[in-house]
C-alpha positions as CSV (number, residue, x, y, z in Angstrom):
1,M,5.5,-4.8,-6.4
2,T,7.0,-1.4,-5.4
3,Y,4.8,1.0,-3.4
4,E,5.3,4.7,-3.0
5,Y,3.2,6.2,-0.2
6,T,4.7,9.7,-0.3
7,T,6.5,12.0,-2.7
8,P,9.8,14.0,-2.5
9,A,7.7,17.2,-2.5
10,L,5.8,16.1,0.6
11,V,9.1,15.2,2.3
12,K,10.5,18.6,1.4
13,S,7.4,20.3,2.9
14,E,7.7,18.2,6.1
15,L,11.3,19.3,6.5
16,R,10.4,22.9,5.6
17,A,13.3,22.8,3.1
18,T,14.1,25.7,0.9
19,Q,14.7,23.8,-2.3
20,D,13.8,20.6,-4.2
21,F,15.8,17.5,-3.8
22,S,18.1,17.0,-6.8
23,A,21.3,15.2,-7.9
24,T,23.4,17.7,-5.9
25,T,21.5,17.9,-2.6
26,I,22.1,15.9,0.5
27,P,20.3,13.6,0.4
28,T,19.9,13.3,-3.3
29,K,16.6,12.9,-5.2
30,T,17.6,9.4,-6.1
31,T,18.2,8.6,-2.4
32,I,14.8,10.0,-1.4
33,D,13.1,7.9,-4.1
34,T,14.8,4.8,-2.8
35,W,13.8,5.6,0.8
36,I,10.2,6.1,-0.3
37,S,10.1,2.5,-1.7
38,E,11.9,1.1,1.4
39,E,9.7,2.9,3.9
40,S,6.5,2.0,2.0
41,A,7.6,-1.6,2.1
42,Y,8.3,-1.2,5.8
43,I,4.8,0.1,6.4
44,N,3.3,-2.9,4.6
45,F,5.4,-5.2,6.7
46,K,4.5,-3.6,10.0
47,S,0.8,-3.4,9.2
48,G,0.4,-6.8,7.6
49,Q,-1.3,-5.3,4.6
50,T,-0.7,-3.1,1.6
51,F,-2.1,0.4,1.0
52,G,-1.5,0.6,-2.7
53,S,-3.1,-1.4,-5.5
54,N,-2.1,-4.7,-7.2
55,S,-3.5,-7.2,-9.7
56,Y,-4.2,-10.8,-8.6
57,T,-5.3,-14.0,-10.2
58,E,-6.7,-16.6,-7.9
59,V,-7.9,-20.2,-8.7
60,L,-10.5,-21.3,-6.2
61,D,-12.4,-24.4,-5.2
62,Y,-16.2,-24.3,-5.3
63,N,-18.1,-25.9,-2.4
64,G,-21.6,-25.0,-3.3
65,E,-21.9,-21.8,-1.3
66,D,-23.0,-18.6,-3.0
67,R,-20.0,-16.6,-1.7
68,L,-16.4,-16.5,-2.9
69,L,-14.1,-14.7,-0.5
70,L,-11.0,-13.4,-2.3
71,E,-7.7,-13.2,-0.6
72,H,-7.3,-9.4,-1.0
73,A,-9.6,-6.5,-0.2
74,P,-11.0,-4.0,-0.9
75,I,-11.6,-4.8,-4.5
76,I,-11.1,-2.0,-7.0
77,S,-12.2,-3.9,-10.1
78,V,-12.8,-7.4,-11.4
79,T,-11.2,-8.2,-14.8
80,S,-12.7,-11.6,-15.3
81,V,-14.5,-14.5,-13.5
82,L,-13.9,-17.8,-15.4
83,Y,-15.7,-21.0,-14.6
84,S,-14.4,-24.5,-15.7
85,T,-16.3,-27.7,-15.9
86,S,-13.2,-29.7,-16.4
87,P,-11.8,-32.2,-13.7
88,L,-9.0,-31.2,-11.4
89,G,-5.7,-30.9,-13.2
90,T,-7.2,-30.7,-16.7
91,S,-9.0,-27.4,-16.6
92,T,-8.0,-24.6,-19.0
93,Y,-9.6,-21.5,-17.7
94,G,-8.9,-19.5,-20.9
95,L,-11.4,-21.8,-22.7
96,S,-14.0,-21.8,-19.9
97,E,-17.2,-19.9,-19.5
98,T,-16.7,-16.2,-18.8
99,Q,-19.2,-15.0,-16.2
100,V,-20.8,-11.6,-16.4
101,D,-20.9,-9.0,-13.6
102,G,-24.5,-8.2,-12.6
103,V,-25.9,-11.3,-14.4
104,D,-23.9,-14.3,-13.0
105,Y,-22.3,-12.6,-9.9
106,T,-22.1,-9.4,-8.0
107,T,-19.1,-7.9,-6.2
108,Y,-18.9,-6.5,-2.7
109,D,-15.8,-4.4,-3.0
110,K,-15.1,-3.5,0.6
111,S,-15.3,-7.1,2.0
112,G,-13.6,-8.6,-1.0
113,E,-16.5,-10.9,-1.9
114,I,-18.0,-12.2,-5.1
115,V,-21.5,-13.5,-4.6
116,I,-23.0,-15.9,-7.2
117,L,-26.4,-15.0,-8.5
118,P,-28.3,-18.3,-8.9
119,S,-30.6,-16.8,-11.5
120,G,-27.7,-16.5,-13.9
121,W,-25.2,-19.1,-12.9
122,N,-25.3,-22.5,-11.2
123,P,-21.7,-23.8,-11.0
124,S,-20.9,-27.4,-10.1
125,I,-19.0,-28.3,-6.9
126,G,-15.4,-29.2,-7.4
127,R,-11.8,-28.2,-7.0
128,K,-10.2,-25.5,-9.2
129,R,-13.5,-24.5,-10.6
130,I,-13.2,-20.8,-10.7
131,E,-10.5,-18.3,-11.6
132,V,-10.9,-14.7,-10.6
133,T,-8.6,-11.9,-12.0
134,Y,-9.0,-8.6,-10.2
135,T,-7.3,-5.5,-8.8
136,A,-7.5,-4.8,-5.1
137,G,-6.1,-2.3,-2.6
138,N,-6.3,1.4,-2.5
139,E,-6.4,3.6,-5.6
140,T,-5.0,6.5,-3.5
141,T,-2.8,6.2,-0.4
142,P,-4.8,6.8,2.8
143,L,-3.7,10.1,4.4
144,H,-2.5,8.6,7.6
145,I,-0.2,6.2,5.7
146,Q,1.1,9.0,3.6
147,K,1.8,11.0,6.7
148,L,3.7,8.2,8.3
149,A,5.8,7.5,5.2
150,T,6.6,11.2,4.8
151,K,7.8,11.5,8.4
152,L,9.8,8.3,8.3
153,I,11.7,9.7,5.3
154,A,12.1,13.2,6.8
155,K,13.7,11.5,9.8
156,R,16.1,9.6,7.6
157,A,17.0,12.8,5.8
158,I,17.8,14.6,9.0
159,D,19.8,11.7,10.4
160,T,21.8,11.7,7.2
161,L,22.5,15.4,7.5
162,M,23.5,15.0,11.1
163,E,26.0,12.4,10.1
164,K,27.7,15.0,7.9
165,D,28.9,18.5,8.6
166,I,25.8,19.4,10.5
167,H,25.7,22.5,12.6
168,E,23.0,24.5,14.4
169,K,22.7,28.1,13.7
170,A,22.8,30.1,16.9
171,S,20.0,32.4,15.8
172,G,17.4,29.8,15.1
173,K,19.0,26.4,15.9
174,S,18.0,25.2,12.5
175,I,19.8,22.5,10.6
176,S,21.8,23.5,7.5
177,V,24.1,21.3,5.5
178,G,25.6,21.8,2.0
179,S,23.1,22.7,-0.6
180,V,20.1,21.7,1.4
181,S,18.9,24.2,4.0
182,I,16.2,22.9,6.2
183,V,14.0,25.5,7.8
184,K,13.2,28.9,6.6
185,P,12.1,30.9,8.4
186,A,10.7,28.3,10.9
187,N,12.8,26.4,13.5
188,F,13.5,22.7,13.0
189,G,15.6,22.2,16.0
190,V,15.9,19.6,18.8
191,E,12.2,20.0,19.9
192,S,10.9,19.6,16.4
193,Y,13.0,16.5,15.9
194,K,11.7,15.0,19.1
195,N,8.1,15.7,18.0
196,L,8.9,14.0,14.7
197,I,10.0,10.8,16.4
198,V,6.9,10.9,18.7
199,D,4.6,11.3,15.6
200,I,6.3,8.4,13.9
201,G,5.8,6.2,17.0
202,Q,2.2,7.1,17.4
203,L,1.3,6.6,13.7
204,T,3.2,3.2,13.7
205,K,1.2,2.0,16.7
206,E,-2.0,3.0,14.9
207,I,-1.3,0.9,11.8
208,V,0.0,-2.1,13.9
209,G,-2.8,-2.0,16.4
210,G,-5.6,-1.1,14.0
211,T,-8.5,-3.4,13.4
212,G,-9.2,-5.2,10.2
213,V,-11.4,-7.9,8.6
214,Y,-10.4,-11.4,9.6
215,R,-10.4,-13.3,6.4
216,I,-10.9,-17.1,5.9
217,P,-10.4,-17.3,2.1
218,T,-12.0,-19.9,-0.1
219,H,-9.6,-22.8,-0.8
220,R,-7.2,-22.1,-3.6
221,Y,-4.2,-23.7,-5.2
């Protein structure tokens, strides 16, 4: 799954660039798009979670409790909850009973829980009893994650420019290379670059050291 936590337009704004990225700019639009995917994956790795959305199918044991704790949260939507009465290894969930939201179960989106409603459904204990297909994550990228992704890519863009014919204009100490001119009329000089690195470090610490829900998922195979 590829995630994109920022856009070329946001990177352009962060750099205070004077034109859009394209096939002729340094870096190119294609390069920026690649970096967006790479840095979004890096954020997922550093934080131990994803900030986009994805679809999942989980097959769970049922131990008699009224709560099913899914592996991913928050839940955006539940596509189906299927219940099988077949023994372990022979169940075919596509032919099993389809449970109805609000009648057989209710969903707690934030905690990633499905709670069985006994008035509508009384499943038997056993392995591989329940299959849940759902979408979880964030429908929109959290702003602090978007900010970090944007700054990470802006730094890579500047580093790329500095590896080429980079020069600082004496009047404003701005960075200008080829067909991409960063800064107009503001100054993106040494101090701005230092602040960019500080911002990246602080935002990274926040996602790594942030608190989350400790999850002990229901047994699954």
